[in-house]
Every structure is written in C-alpha cells, then in structure tokens.
C-alpha positions as CSV (number, residue, x, y, z in Angstrom):
1,X,-4.1,-7.9,-21.1
2,X,-4.1,-11.7,-21.2
3,X,-3.9,-13.2,-24.7
4,X,-2.1,-16.2,-26.2
5,X,-2.9,-15.0,-29.7
6,X,-0.3,-12.6,-31.1
7,X,-2.7,-11.2,-33.7
8,X,-5.4,-10.5,-31.1
9,X,-2.9,-8.9,-28.8
10,X,-1.7,-6.6,-31.5
11,X,-5.2,-5.7,-32.5
12,X,-6.1,-4.8,-28.9
13,X,-2.8,-2.8,-28.4
14,X,-3.6,-0.9,-31.6
15,X,-6.8,0.3,-30.0
16,X,-5.5,0.9,-26.5
17,X,-2.1,2.5,-26.9
18,X,-3.2,5.5,-29.1
19,X,-5.8,6.2,-26.3
20,X,-3.0,6.6,-23.8
21,X,-3.2,3.1,-22.1
22,X,0.0,1.3,-21.1
23,X,-0.5,-2.3,-22.1
24,X,1.1,-5.2,-20.2
25,X,0.6,-8.5,-22.0
26,X,0.8,-12.0,-20.5
27,X,0.1,-15.2,-22.4
28,X,-1.4,-17.6,-19.8
29,X,-3.9,-17.6,-17.0
30,X,-1.3,-18.6,-14.4
31,X,0.9,-15.6,-15.4
32,X,-2.2,-13.3,-15.4
33,X,-3.0,-14.2,-11.8
34,X,0.5,-13.4,-10.7
35,X,0.8,-10.2,-12.6
36,X,-2.6,-8.9,-11.6
37,X,-1.5,-9.0,-7.9
38,X,1.8,-7.2,-8.5
39,X,1.0,-4.8,-11.3
40,X,-2.4,-3.6,-9.9
41,X,-3.9,-2.8,-13.3
42,X,-6.7,-0.3,-13.8
43,X,-8.5,-2.9,-16.0
44,X,-7.9,-6.4,-17.2
45,X,-8.7,-7.7,-20.7
46,X,-8.9,-11.5,-21.2
47,X,-8.7,-12.5,-24.9
48,X,-9.7,-16.1,-25.4
49,X,-8.7,-18.8,-26.1
50,X,-6.0,-19.3,-23.5
51,X,-3.5,-22.2,-23.4
52,X,-4.0,-23.3,-19.8
53,X,-7.6,-22.4,-18.7
54,X,-11.0,-21.2,-19.8
55,X,-11.2,-17.4,-20.0
56,X,-14.3,-17.3,-17.8
57,X,-12.6,-19.5,-15.2
58,X,-9.7,-17.0,-15.1
59,X,-12.1,-14.2,-14.7
60,X,-13.8,-16.0,-11.8
61,X,-10.5,-16.7,-10.1
62,X,-9.4,-13.1,-10.4
63,X,-12.7,-11.9,-9.0
64,X,-12.3,-14.1,-6.0
65,X,-8.7,-13.0,-5.3
66,X,-8.7,-10.7,-2.2
67,X,-5.9,-8.6,-3.8
68,X,-8.3,-7.5,-6.6
69,X,-10.8,-4.8,-5.9
70,X,-14.3,-5.2,-7.1
71,X,-14.0,-1.9,-9.1
72,X,-11.2,-3.3,-11.3
73,X,-13.0,-3.9,-14.6
74,X,-12.4,-7.3,-16.2
75,X,-13.4,-7.5,-19.9
76,X,-13.8,-10.7,-21.9
77,X,-12.7,-10.7,-25.5
78,X,-13.8,-13.7,-27.6
79,X,-12.3,-14.8,-30.9
80,X,-15.6,-14.5,-32.7
81,X,-18.8,-12.5,-32.3
82,X,-20.5,-12.9,-28.9
83,X,-23.8,-14.6,-28.3
84,X,-26.2,-13.8,-25.5
85,X,-25.3,-17.0,-23.7
86,X,-21.5,-16.1,-23.9
87,X,-22.1,-12.7,-22.5
88,X,-24.2,-14.1,-19.7
89,X,-21.5,-16.6,-18.8
90,X,-18.8,-13.8,-18.7
91,X,-21.1,-11.7,-16.5
92,X,-21.8,-14.6,-14.1
93,X,-18.0,-15.0,-13.8
94,X,-17.6,-11.4,-12.7
95,X,-16.8,-9.6,-15.9
96,X,-18.0,-6.1,-16.5
97,X,-18.4,-6.6,-20.2
98,X,-17.7,-8.9,-23.2
99,X,-16.6,-8.1,-26.7
100,X,-16.0,-10.2,-29.8
101,X,-13.9,-9.8,-32.9
102,X,-14.1,-7.9,-35.1
103,X,-13.9,-5.1,-32.4
104,X,-15.8,-1.9,-32.5
105,X,-12.8,0.2,-31.5
106,X,-14.7,3.4,-30.7
107,X,-17.2,1.5,-28.5
108,X,-14.4,-0.3,-26.7
109,X,-12.5,2.9,-26.0
110,X,-15.5,4.8,-24.7
111,X,-16.5,2.0,-22.4
112,X,-13.0,1.5,-21.1
113,X,-12.7,5.2,-20.4
114,X,-15.8,5.0,-18.2
115,X,-14.6,1.9,-16.4
116,X,-11.1,3.3,-15.7
117,X,-12.6,6.6,-14.5
118,X,-14.8,4.8,-12.0
119,X,-11.8,2.7,-10.8
120,X,-9.7,5.8,-10.2
121,X,-12.6,7.6,-8.3
122,X,-12.9,4.5,-6.1
123,X,-9.1,4.5,-5.6
124,X,-9.1,8.1,-4.6
125,X,-12.0,7.5,-2.1
126,X,-10.1,4.6,-0.5
127,X,-6.9,6.6,-0.3
128,X,-8.8,9.5,1.4
129,X,-10.3,7.2,3.9
130,X,-6.8,5.9,4.8
131,X,-5.2,9.3,5.4
132,X,-5.3,11.8,8.2
133,X,-6.6,14.9,6.5
134,X,-4.9,17.3,8.9
135,X,-1.3,16.1,8.4
136,X,-1.4,14.0,5.2
137,X,0.0,10.9,7.1
138,X,-1.7,7.5,7.0
139,X,-4.2,6.7,9.8
140,X,-4.4,3.4,11.6
141,X,-6.3,1.5,8.9
142,X,-4.1,3.0,6.2
143,X,-1.0,1.8,8.0
144,X,-2.4,-1.7,8.3
145,X,-3.3,-1.8,4.6
146,X,0.2,-0.6,3.6
147,X,1.8,-3.1,5.9
148,X,0.0,-6.0,4.1
149,X,1.2,-4.7,0.8
150,X,4.8,-4.2,2.0
151,X,4.9,-7.6,3.6
152,X,3.7,-9.2,0.3
153,X,6.3,-7.3,-1.7
154,X,9.1,-8.2,0.7
155,X,8.0,-11.8,0.6
156,X,8.2,-11.9,-3.2
157,X,11.5,-10.1,-3.4
158,X,13.3,-11.8,-0.5
159,X,14.0,-8.4,1.0
160,X,14.1,-6.9,4.5
161,X,11.3,-4.9,6.2
162,X,11.4,-2.8,9.3
163,X,8.7,-1.3,11.5
164,X,9.6,1.5,13.9
165,X,7.2,3.1,16.4
166,X,8.0,6.6,17.7
167,X,6.7,8.1,20.9
168,X,7.1,11.9,21.1
169,X,6.1,13.2,24.5
170,X,6.8,16.4,26.5
171,X,10.1,16.1,28.4
172,X,9.6,15.4,32.1
173,X,10.1,19.1,33.1
174,X,7.3,20.1,30.7
175,X,5.0,17.2,31.2
176,X,2.8,18.2,34.2
177,X,-0.1,15.8,34.3
178,X,0.4,14.8,30.7
179,X,-0.3,16.6,27.4
180,X,-3.8,18.0,27.0
181,X,-5.8,18.0,23.8
182,X,-4.2,21.2,22.6
183,X,-0.7,19.9,23.3
184,X,-1.4,16.7,21.5
185,X,-2.6,18.6,18.5
186,X,0.5,20.8,18.6
187,X,2.7,17.7,18.8
188,X,1.0,16.0,15.8
189,X,1.3,19.2,13.7
190,X,5.0,19.6,14.6
191,X,5.8,15.9,13.9
192,X,3.9,16.0,10.6
193,X,5.8,19.2,9.5
194,X,9.2,17.6,10.4
195,X,8.4,14.4,8.6
196,X,7.4,16.1,5.4
197,X,11.0,17.4,5.1
198,X,13.0,14.6,6.8
199,X,11.3,11.3,5.9
200,X,12.4,9.1,3.0
201,X,10.1,8.8,0.0
202,X,10.3,5.0,0.2
203,X,8.9,4.9,3.7
204,X,5.3,4.6,4.8
205,X,4.4,6.9,7.8
206,X,1.2,7.2,9.7
207,X,-0.4,7.8,13.1
208,X,-0.5,4.7,15.3
209,X,-2.0,5.9,18.5
210,X,-2.5,9.5,19.6
211,X,0.8,11.2,19.0
212,X,2.7,8.0,18.4
213,X,3.5,7.3,14.8
214,X,4.9,4.3,12.8
215,X,7.4,4.1,10.0
216,X,7.3,1.1,7.7
217,X,10.7,1.0,5.9
218,X,11.3,-1.4,3.0
219,X,14.7,-3.0,2.4
220,X,15.9,-1.8,5.8
221,X,17.8,-4.1,8.2
222,X,18.4,-3.6,12.0
223,X,21.3,-1.1,11.5
224,X,19.2,0.9,9.0
225,X,16.2,0.9,11.3
226,X,18.4,2.1,14.2
227,X,19.8,4.9,12.1
228,X,16.4,5.8,10.8
229,X,15.1,6.0,14.4
230,X,17.9,8.2,15.6
231,X,17.7,10.5,12.6
232,X,14.0,11.2,12.8
233,X,14.0,11.4,16.6
234,X,16.8,14.0,16.5
235,X,15.0,16.0,13.8
236,X,11.8,16.1,15.8
237,X,13.5,17.1,19.0
238,X,15.8,19.7,17.3
239,X,13.3,21.4,14.9
240,X,11.9,24.6,16.5
241,X,8.1,25.1,16.4
242,X,6.6,27.5,13.9
243,X,6.4,31.1,15.1
244,X,3.6,31.6,17.6
245,X,3.1,27.8,18.2
246,X,2.9,26.6,21.8
247,X,4.9,23.4,21.9
248,X,6.7,21.7,24.8
249,X,10.2,20.4,24.5
250,X,9.9,16.8,23.2
251,X,11.5,13.6,24.3
252,X,11.2,11.0,21.4
253,X,11.5,7.3,22.2
254,X,11.7,4.6,19.5
255,X,11.0,0.9,19.3
256,X,11.6,-1.1,16.2
257,X,11.4,-4.6,14.8
258,X,13.1,-5.8,11.6
259,X,13.0,-9.0,9.5
260,X,16.1,-9.5,7.3
261,X,14.4,-11.7,4.7
262,X,10.6,-11.8,4.9
263,X,10.6,-14.9,2.5
264,X,13.0,-16.8,4.8
265,X,11.3,-15.6,8.0
266,X,7.6,-14.9,7.2
267,X,5.9,-12.4,9.4
268,X,2.3,-11.2,9.8
269,X,1.7,-7.4,9.4
270,X,0.1,-7.3,12.9
271,X,3.3,-8.9,14.4
272,X,5.4,-6.1,13.1
273,X,3.4,-3.5,15.0
274,X,3.0,-5.6,18.1
275,X,6.8,-6.3,18.4
276,X,7.7,-2.7,17.7
277,X,5.1,-1.6,20.3
278,X,6.8,-3.9,22.9
279,X,10.2,-2.4,22.1
280,X,8.8,1.2,22.4
281,X,7.3,0.4,25.8
282,X,10.8,-0.6,27.0
283,X,12.4,2.5,25.4
284,X,9.9,4.6,27.3
285,X,10.8,3.1,30.7
286,X,14.6,3.3,30.1
287,X,17.1,6.0,30.4
288,X,17.6,8.7,27.8
289,X,20.7,6.9,26.6
290,X,18.5,3.8,25.8
291,X,15.8,5.7,24.0
292,X,16.1,3.6,20.8
293,X,15.2,-0.1,21.4
294,X,15.1,-3.1,19.2
295,X,12.6,-5.9,19.8
296,X,14.1,-8.9,21.5
297,X,12.1,-12.0,22.0
298,X,11.2,-12.7,25.6
299,X,11.5,-9.1,26.7
C-alpha cells in the first residue's frame, strides 16, 4: 500500500487486515517502486496524493516495470469520490480499479478477493510451467527465471552466488554405447530422489540438459560450492537404487562458477551457466581425482 496520508493508511488497513491481508505501507512513489520489486505483492493500492509523484504516474511506471506481472492488481484510491474521468485516467495508466473515500469496505474486500485469487491462479500456472512434473525439479526455463531473481537479490544484498552443474553418467564399465532412453529416465529418477533428501532448502535445483542438473546456491563462495559439489556427487553415487530399479553405477562430475560479491562484480544469469558448463566439460575429460572443477578464465 502506497500512502503518504496516515489517516487514509489506517482506514485501508482497517479494511484489509481483518480480511487476512498482510499490509506493507510505504509513503512515496520512489519507495513503492523499490518495494514492489522486492516484496512481490499480490496487489498494490495507491492512495493519493503522494509527496513525490502523481498516483497515475506511479501506476504507469509500475505497470511498465518488467519485474511486475500483468496479473498483479494495482488499485487507485483517491482522497475524494471518483469521477468518470478519474477512473478512466487510472485505467489508462494500467490500474485494475479505482475507489474514492469514503470507501465501501464490503465492495473493496469482495473485489480484492477476486483480484488476489486470479493472481494466485496465474502464479500457480507459471510455477507449473517452470517445473518438471516427473521429479518436481525446475526445468530449463524455470532455472533461467530463478537465476534472474537470485542475481537481482545478490546484487541488492552484496552477497555471493554460485552455480554448479552436475553431470551424472554411467561409469565407463557400464557405459556401453551411452545411456539409452530407459537409462536416462532411471538416472533422472534416482537423482531426483537423492536431491529431495540431500539438497539444501535455500538452493534452486533443476534439469539443465538431459540428465545434467544445475544448482544455484545463494550466499555460497568457492569453498562452499566445492563442498556442495562433493557432498551431492557423493550422495548420488553412494545411494542405492530403489528395489527393482535398473540403474548403472554412476560417475558424477561437477563444474562450478562463483561470484563472491555480485554487486562488486556484476554477472549476467546466462554467464553463470555458461562458465559452469565450461568447467563441467573440463571435469568430464579429466581424471576421477579431478572430478570437481572450478571455472577459470581462459580455460
């Protein structure tokens, strides 16, 4: 909720909080733009007037922000009753609705419930499209989406971020001409099962290419990424398959790239994956003792 008027803010909170909404208040348009990106609200209420910009201008800027989804409802609240021209200006700016004081609390609550329900349905649909239904891990588009979010968060917090790519393949004695479709499915199922019990809740994990998977690890430096790689690789290799499952013995290679402070050394999400991929390629060509490789420029 964006409002510079304490009385208006209290009036809105008295309507929203009893209905179960958690209300985050900011007092200016500049602060609203920043908090909208980080808090990811289900809906935004803009109560005018604001000290630093026109409410419709703020609505338009929020609507043009690529971090904001189109299904996030933005509602204009005016200090007096609304006219037709006011409502049209808000709608042209991208608002879903416009209310004026005095508020009809019941109408506001009913409309907001519908807007929030639509937003959550859209969020669920997006999440389903970004996840591999068989294993519950992210798919390629899901990984890329999460990488953008994690890079933005690490940039804001001045923290580290690591990307590790894991290549689980049959060991040379079991490899033959390479894993067939059934073997690849068995490997993916086994890896997914192990990760559900051994992965950290803070990490983002998904399928990168075939049976290769990626781990995006916030606040993780090079030493942490190396330990993460060894721990998960060992767990995948050591965990026996489920009874009746046909699974070759696995040899897991790992390539990773870390940025100690993303704010000091900005990085594009695509670069994380590309550099970890190059490190994994080297790990695959090396000896068993060098199965965990860090990205090094020029190699």
